C-alpha positions as CSV (number, residue, x, y, z in Angstrom):
1,M,0.0,0.0,0.0
2,S,1.4,3.4,-0.9
3,H,1.9,6.3,1.5
4,I,-1.6,7.8,2.0
5,R,-2.9,11.0,3.4
6,I,-6.5,11.4,4.3
7,R,-8.9,14.1,5.4
8,L,-11.5,13.6,8.1
9,G,-14.3,16.2,8.5
10,T,-15.6,17.4,11.8
11,A,-18.7,15.2,11.4
12,G,-16.4,12.2,11.6
13,L,-14.6,13.1,14.8
14,A,-17.0,11.2,17.0
15,L,-16.3,8.1,15.0
16,L,-12.6,8.2,15.5
17,A,-12.7,6.0,18.6
18,G,-15.7,3.9,17.4
19,L,-18.2,6.4,18.8
20,A,-21.6,7.2,17.5
21,A,-23.1,9.5,20.1
22,P,-22.7,13.3,19.9
23,P,-20.0,15.0,22.0
24,V,-20.9,16.6,25.4
25,A,-21.2,20.4,25.1
26,A,-20.7,21.2,28.8
27,A,-17.3,21.7,30.3
28,D,-17.8,18.9,32.7
29,T,-20.6,16.4,33.4
30,A,-20.4,13.9,36.2
31,T,-22.4,11.3,38.1
32,T,-22.3,11.0,41.9
33,T,-21.7,8.0,44.0
34,D,-23.5,7.9,47.4
35,T,-21.8,6.6,50.5
36,V,-23.2,5.3,53.7
37,T,-21.4,4.7,57.0
38,T,-21.8,1.2,58.6
39,A,-19.9,0.0,61.7
40,G,-17.5,2.9,61.4
41,N,-16.7,2.3,57.7
42,S,-17.9,4.5,54.9
43,V,-19.3,2.2,52.2
44,A,-19.7,3.4,48.6
45,A,-22.6,2.6,46.4
46,P,-21.8,0.9,43.1
47,T,-20.5,3.1,40.3
48,V,-22.2,3.7,37.0
49,E,-19.8,1.2,35.4
50,E,-20.5,-1.4,38.1
51,L,-24.2,-1.1,37.8
52,R,-24.2,-2.3,34.2
53,L,-22.9,-5.6,35.6
54,D,-26.4,-6.7,36.5
55,R,-27.7,-6.6,33.0
56,A,-28.4,-9.9,31.2
57,A,-25.6,-9.7,28.6
58,P,-22.7,-9.2,31.1
59,Q,-24.1,-12.0,33.2
60,E,-24.3,-14.3,30.2
61,I,-20.7,-13.4,29.2
62,L,-19.4,-14.2,32.7
63,R,-21.4,-17.5,32.8
64,R,-20.3,-18.7,29.4
65,S,-16.6,-18.0,30.1
66,G,-16.5,-19.5,33.6
67,F,-15.6,-16.1,35.1
68,D,-18.9,-15.8,37.0
69,A,-17.3,-17.4,40.0
70,V,-14.5,-14.8,40.2
71,A,-16.2,-12.1,42.2
72,P,-18.0,-14.5,44.7
73,R,-14.6,-16.3,45.3
74,F,-12.9,-12.9,45.8
75,A,-15.7,-11.8,48.3
76,R,-15.2,-14.9,50.4
77,A,-11.5,-14.4,50.5
78,L,-11.9,-10.7,51.4
79,A,-14.4,-11.6,54.2
80,G,-11.6,-13.6,55.9
81,A,-9.3,-10.6,56.1
82,R,-8.6,-9.5,59.7
83,S,-6.4,-6.5,58.9
84,Y,-5.7,-4.1,56.1
85,A,-2.4,-5.9,55.4
86,Q,-4.3,-9.2,54.8
87,A,-6.8,-7.4,52.6
88,E,-4.1,-5.9,50.5
89,H,-2.4,-9.3,50.0
90,I,-5.7,-10.8,48.9
91,V,-6.4,-8.0,46.5
92,L,-3.0,-8.2,44.9
93,R,-3.0,-11.9,44.7
94,Q,-6.5,-12.2,43.2
95,G,-6.2,-9.2,40.9
96,S,-3.0,-10.6,39.4
97,G,-4.6,-14.0,39.2
98,L,-7.5,-12.5,37.2
99,W,-5.0,-11.0,34.7
100,R,-3.1,-14.2,34.4
101,R,-6.2,-16.2,33.9
102,A,-7.5,-13.9,31.2
103,V,-4.1,-14.0,29.4
104,D,-3.9,-17.8,29.7
105,R,-7.5,-18.2,28.4
106,A,-6.8,-15.9,25.4
107,Q,-3.6,-17.9,24.6
108,G,-5.1,-21.3,24.8
109,R,-3.7,-22.4,28.2
110,G,-6.0,-24.3,30.6
111,L,-9.7,-24.9,30.4
112,A,-11.8,-22.4,28.4
113,G,-14.4,-22.5,31.2
114,G,-17.3,-22.2,28.7
115,D,-18.2,-21.7,25.0
116,I,-17.4,-18.0,24.7
117,S,-14.3,-17.9,22.4
118,R,-11.0,-17.7,24.1
119,D,-10.0,-14.4,22.3
120,D,-12.8,-12.5,24.1
121,D,-11.7,-9.6,26.3
122,R,-15.1,-9.1,28.0
123,P,-14.9,-11.8,30.7
124,L,-11.9,-9.9,32.2
125,Y,-13.7,-6.6,32.1
126,W,-16.9,-7.7,33.7
127,A,-15.2,-9.9,36.3
128,R,-13.0,-7.0,37.3
129,L,-16.1,-4.8,37.9
130,G,-17.5,-7.6,40.1
131,M,-14.4,-7.5,42.2
132,T,-14.3,-3.7,42.5
133,R,-17.9,-3.7,43.5
134,E,-17.1,-6.1,46.3
135,V,-14.3,-3.9,47.6
136,R,-16.5,-0.9,47.5
137,S,-19.3,-2.5,49.5
138,W,-17.0,-4.6,51.8
139,Q,-17.6,-4.1,55.6
140,P,-14.7,-5.5,57.4
141,E,-14.6,-6.1,61.2
142,F,-11.7,-3.7,61.5
143,N,-11.8,0.0,60.7
144,L,-11.1,0.7,57.1
145,S,-10.5,4.3,56.1
146,D,-11.7,5.8,52.8
147,T,-8.0,6.2,51.9
148,Q,-7.3,2.5,52.5
149,R,-10.4,1.4,50.6
150,G,-9.3,3.7,47.7
151,R,-5.8,2.1,47.8
152,L,-7.3,-1.4,47.6
153,L,-9.3,-0.3,44.6
154,D,-6.2,1.2,43.0
155,E,-4.1,-2.0,43.6
156,L,-6.9,-4.1,42.2
157,E,-7.2,-2.1,39.1
158,R,-3.5,-2.1,38.4
159,S,-2.9,-5.8,39.1
160,S,-5.9,-7.0,37.1
161,R,-4.9,-4.9,34.1
162,G,-1.3,-6.2,33.9
163,Q,0.0,-2.8,34.7
164,N,2.4,-4.1,37.4
165,A,3.1,-7.4,35.6
166,I,5.3,-6.1,32.7
167,R,8.4,-8.3,32.7
168,F,10.9,-8.0,29.9
169,P,13.8,-10.5,29.5
170,R,17.2,-9.6,30.6
171,E,19.1,-11.4,27.9
172,K,20.7,-9.5,25.0
173,G,19.5,-10.0,21.5
174,V,15.8,-9.9,22.4
175,K,13.9,-6.8,21.4
176,R,11.3,-5.4,23.8
177,I,7.9,-4.2,22.6
178,L,5.3,-2.6,24.9
179,L,1.6,-2.5,23.8
180,T,-1.4,-1.1,25.5
181,G,-5.2,-1.7,25.0
182,F,-8.5,-0.5,26.4
183,D,-11.6,-1.7,28.1
184,P,-14.9,-1.9,26.1
185,F,-16.8,1.4,26.0
186,T,-20.0,3.1,24.8
187,L,-21.7,0.3,26.8
188,D,-25.0,2.2,27.2
189,R,-25.3,2.1,23.4
190,D,-24.6,-1.7,23.4
191,V,-23.6,-3.5,26.6
192,R,-22.4,-6.5,24.5
193,I,-19.5,-4.5,23.1
194,S,-15.9,-5.9,23.1
195,N,-12.8,-3.9,22.5
196,P,-10.3,-5.4,20.0
197,S,-7.4,-3.5,21.5
198,G,-8.0,-5.1,24.9
199,A,-8.4,-8.5,23.2
200,T,-5.1,-7.9,21.4
201,A,-3.4,-7.1,24.7
202,L,-4.5,-10.4,26.2
203,A,-3.6,-12.4,23.1
204,L,-0.1,-10.9,22.7
205,D,1.1,-10.5,26.4
206,G,4.3,-12.3,26.9
207,T,4.5,-13.6,23.4
208,V,7.5,-13.6,21.1
209,I,7.5,-12.5,17.4
210,R,10.3,-13.2,15.0
211,T,11.9,-10.2,13.4
212,A,14.8,-9.8,10.9
213,D,17.1,-9.1,13.9
214,G,15.8,-12.0,15.9
215,P,13.1,-12.5,18.6
216,A,11.1,-9.6,20.1
217,R,9.1,-10.0,23.3
218,I,5.7,-8.3,23.6
219,E,4.5,-7.1,27.0
220,T,1.0,-5.5,27.4
221,A,-1.3,-3.7,29.8
222,V,-5.0,-2.6,29.6
223,F,-6.3,0.8,30.5
224,P,-9.7,2.0,31.7
225,V,-12.0,4.3,29.7
226,R,-12.3,6.9,32.4
227,W,-11.1,10.5,32.3
228,Q,-10.3,10.6,36.0
229,D,-7.8,7.8,35.9
230,F,-5.8,9.6,33.2
231,T,-5.9,12.9,35.2
232,G,-4.7,11.6,38.5
233,G,-5.9,12.5,42.0
234,T,-8.6,10.8,43.9
235,S,-11.6,9.2,42.2
236,Q,-14.4,7.1,43.7
237,A,-14.3,5.0,40.5
238,F,-10.6,4.3,40.7
239,G,-9.3,5.0,44.2
240,S,-6.2,7.1,44.8
241,G,-3.0,7.5,42.8
242,G,-4.2,8.3,39.3
243,G,-2.0,9.4,36.5
244,T,-2.3,5.9,35.2
245,V,-0.6,6.2,31.8
246,E,2.6,7.9,33.1
247,R,2.7,5.8,36.2
248,T,2.5,2.6,34.2
249,L,4.8,3.5,31.2
250,R,7.5,5.6,32.8
251,P,9.6,2.7,34.2
252,Y,9.6,0.9,30.9
253,L,9.9,3.4,28.0
254,P,13.7,3.9,28.6
255,R,14.1,0.1,28.3
256,V,12.0,-0.8,25.3
257,D,12.8,-0.8,21.6
258,L,9.2,0.0,20.4
259,F,5.9,0.9,22.0
260,T,2.4,1.4,20.6
261,T,-0.9,2.4,22.3
262,V,-3.8,0.7,20.6
263,S,-7.5,1.5,20.6
264,Q,-10.6,0.9,18.5
265,G,-11.1,3.4,15.7
266,R,-13.0,3.5,12.4
267,V,-15.0,0.9,10.6
268,G,-13.1,-1.4,8.3
269,R,-9.6,0.1,8.5
270,F,-6.5,0.6,10.6
271,D,-4.9,4.0,11.1
272,I,-1.5,5.0,12.2
273,E,-2.1,8.3,13.8
274,R,0.5,10.8,12.8
275,T,-0.3,13.6,15.3
276,N,-1.8,13.7,18.8
277,G,-3.5,16.8,20.2
278,A,-3.6,18.3,23.7
279,W,-7.4,18.5,23.9
280,R,-10.2,16.6,25.6
281,G,-13.4,16.8,23.5
282,G,-15.9,16.0,26.3
283,F,-17.3,12.6,25.1
284,P,-18.7,10.7,28.1
285,D,-16.5,7.9,29.5
286,N,-17.6,4.6,31.1
287,E,-18.8,6.5,34.2
288,N,-20.8,8.9,32.0
289,I,-18.5,11.7,32.8
290,G,-17.3,14.2,30.2
291,R,-14.2,16.5,30.2
292,T,-13.8,19.4,27.8
293,E,-10.4,21.0,28.5
294,T,-6.7,20.9,27.7
295,I,-5.2,17.6,28.7
296,P,-3.9,18.1,32.2
297,V,-0.3,17.1,32.6
298,S,2.6,18.0,34.9
299,D,4.6,21.1,34.0
300,A,1.8,22.6,32.0
301,A,3.9,25.6,31.2
302,S,6.1,23.5,28.8
303,Q,3.2,21.4,27.5
304,P,3.1,21.3,23.7
305,Q,-0.2,21.4,21.7
306,W,0.9,18.5,19.5
307,T,3.0,15.4,19.7
308,T,4.1,13.2,16.8
309,T,4.4,9.5,16.2
310,T,7.8,8.0,15.7
311,L,6.5,4.7,14.5
312,P,7.8,3.7,11.0
313,F,4.4,4.6,9.4
314,Q,5.6,4.5,5.9
315,A,6.8,0.9,6.2
316,I,3.6,-0.1,8.0
317,V,1.2,1.3,5.5
318,A,3.2,-0.2,2.6
319,A,3.3,-3.7,4.0
320,N,0.7,-6.4,3.5
321,T,-0.3,-7.0,7.2
322,G,-3.8,-8.4,6.8
323,R,-7.3,-8.1,5.5
324,F,-7.9,-4.5,6.6
325,P,-6.3,-1.5,4.8
326,V,-3.8,0.5,6.9
327,Y,-3.7,4.3,6.5
328,D,-1.3,7.0,7.5
329,N,-3.7,9.5,9.0
330,T,-2.3,13.1,8.9
331,S,-5.5,14.9,9.6
332,V,-6.0,17.1,12.7
333,T,-8.5,19.8,13.9
334,E,-7.0,23.0,15.1
335,I,-7.6,26.7,15.9
336,P,-5.1,28.5,13.8
337,A,-2.7,31.0,15.4
338,G,-4.6,34.2,15.8
339,G,-7.9,32.6,15.0
340,T,-11.0,31.7,16.9
341,E,-12.7,29.0,14.8
342,Q,-11.6,25.4,14.5
343,V,-10.4,24.1,11.2
344,V,-9.7,20.7,9.8
345,R,-6.2,20.3,8.5
346,P,-5.7,17.2,6.3
347,D,-1.9,17.5,6.4
348,G,-1.3,18.1,10.1
349,P,-1.2,21.2,12.3
350,T,0.1,24.6,11.3
351,P,2.7,26.6,13.4
352,G,1.3,28.1,16.6
353,S,-2.1,26.5,16.4
354,T,-4.2,25.2,19.3
355,A,-5.3,21.6,19.3
356,R,-8.9,20.6,19.1
357,A,-8.4,17.0,17.8
358,G,-5.5,14.9,16.9
359,G,-5.6,12.3,14.1
360,G,-7.1,10.0,16.7
361,G,-9.8,12.5,17.7
362,N,-10.1,14.1,21.2
363,Y,-11.2,11.1,23.3
364,L,-9.1,8.8,25.5
365,S,-7.4,7.1,22.5
366,N,-5.9,10.4,21.5
367,E,-5.1,11.2,25.1
368,I,-3.2,8.0,25.8
369,A,-1.2,8.5,22.5
370,Y,-0.5,12.1,23.6
371,R,0.5,11.2,27.1
372,A,2.7,8.3,26.0
373,T,4.5,10.3,23.3
374,L,4.9,13.3,25.5
375,L,6.4,11.1,28.1
376,R,8.7,9.7,25.4
377,D,9.9,13.2,24.5
378,R,10.3,14.4,28.1
379,L,12.5,11.4,28.8
380,G,14.7,12.4,26.0
381,L,13.8,9.4,23.9
382,R,12.2,10.9,20.8
383,D,15.2,10.4,18.5
384,R,15.7,6.8,19.4
385,L,12.4,5.2,20.5
386,P,9.7,4.4,17.9
387,G,6.3,4.9,19.4
388,G,2.8,6.1,18.6
389,H,-0.8,5.1,18.3
390,V,-2.6,2.4,16.2
391,H,-6.3,2.6,15.7
392,T,-7.9,-0.8,14.9
393,P,-11.2,-1.3,12.9
394,V,-14.4,-1.2,14.8
395,L,-15.3,-4.7,16.0
396,Q,-18.6,-5.5,14.4
397,F,-21.2,-8.2,15.0
398,G,-22.4,-10.4,12.1
399,A,-25.2,-9.4,9.8
400,G,-28.6,-9.8,11.6
401,N,-27.0,-9.5,15.1
402,T,-27.1,-5.8,15.4
403,N,-29.9,-5.2,17.9
404,P,-28.5,-4.7,21.4
405,A,-31.8,-5.6,23.0
406,T,-32.3,-8.9,21.2
407,G,-29.0,-9.9,19.7
408,A,-26.6,-12.6,20.8
409,V,-23.5,-11.8,22.8
410,T,-21.4,-13.4,20.2
411,D,-21.5,-14.9,16.7
412,P,-19.0,-16.4,14.2
413,E,-18.4,-13.2,12.2
414,F,-17.8,-11.3,15.4
415,V,-15.2,-13.8,16.6
416,Q,-13.5,-13.9,13.2
417,N,-13.3,-10.1,13.0
418,R,-11.6,-10.0,16.3
419,L,-9.2,-12.7,15.5
420,D,-8.3,-11.0,12.2
421,I,-7.7,-7.7,14.0
422,I,-5.5,-9.4,16.6
423,A,-3.4,-11.1,13.9
424,Q,-3.0,-7.9,11.9
425,V,-1.8,-5.9,15.0
426,R,0.8,-8.7,15.5
427,A,1.8,-8.3,11.8
428,I,2.0,-4.5,12.2
429,L,4.3,-4.9,15.2
430,T,6.6,-7.3,13.2
431,V,6.8,-4.8,10.4
432,A,7.5,-1.9,12.8
433,A,10.2,-3.9,14.6
434,D,11.9,-4.9,11.3
435,A,11.8,-1.2,10.1
436,T,13.6,0.1,13.2
437,R,16.7,-2.1,13.1
């Protein structure tokens, strides 16, 4: 495939991350989580995200994968904790165990536990929410402060997403590739949704690909679709700590040979996003919270409006990596220097402009790409570390299975589409590793 530049109009911005709903106009919309105090402990009500767990489709996905027993088993273990230290140990052990189980299932190890295909990322997502809901409602016999409960939620999130399980080999001659994926999202539109980027992370974690220079080890992690987790600070949805992208990636970027953030993008195509913008466009996240603002980062005074991929995009788009076409997307939306109205630029930003959307839009897929590449640059790695963002095709159900209210949670075309996307991401990584010798 030749080097391609494309133009995306403003009407298509909501589709950049597989979105169909209109953007949020308000600067900030949020839901609240009630708390009650029982036996000296403040117990939080389930979050918006956790409440979806009780719908029929999530329960079916859990049952048909064998992951329906995860949260009850976790609750029983947590009930036996007699101190915060014991609770922390249980959370870390079972959170890490959930991640390993999901990876093993995706890679064909152990029993499938049901007839849902092994490549499915949704059992991990819904089982994790069952576990976080148990932590939120847990009433231990000892006093548990809000800060401690938040820390348990934080540790559960990180351990069950593989964020603290990234292990690269020490031996020389093995390249190191870091890949990230996302949870399912837009679940109020269709609660059955899967995210092929999360499925790719499970399928490729710890695997080795063969490149022209020898083997390359892939390590992965999955991120939430929640603005607050990317911002940092304290969130009832996440706990304390925050800044999840930088906290996860900072220890590893100086040690890897290639990295890519991955998310679901447009229908029927892959995109290598050339430019990332420093703007949040307000689309609601999985907690139905919107943010419309400049992406908040440390040292805002030196924050650039744009960051750029260092992936070998020309080699990637020219290669035959699979069934879906791959594009070099150079389009952005900006407010030109001295101007007040936003303009679509098909060939990238102009000098002095203000970002309103990168090639990957202005949702969390753009934000993870912006944060990861800004971190790369601030660590002084821009000239030697290939990294950027890959948008996968939207994962679609088969013809006739498009009604969220009556449709099946899976079908053969849905599974094949996801398998093809996973295989093509793997091929893209191989091309990228070969091109950066």
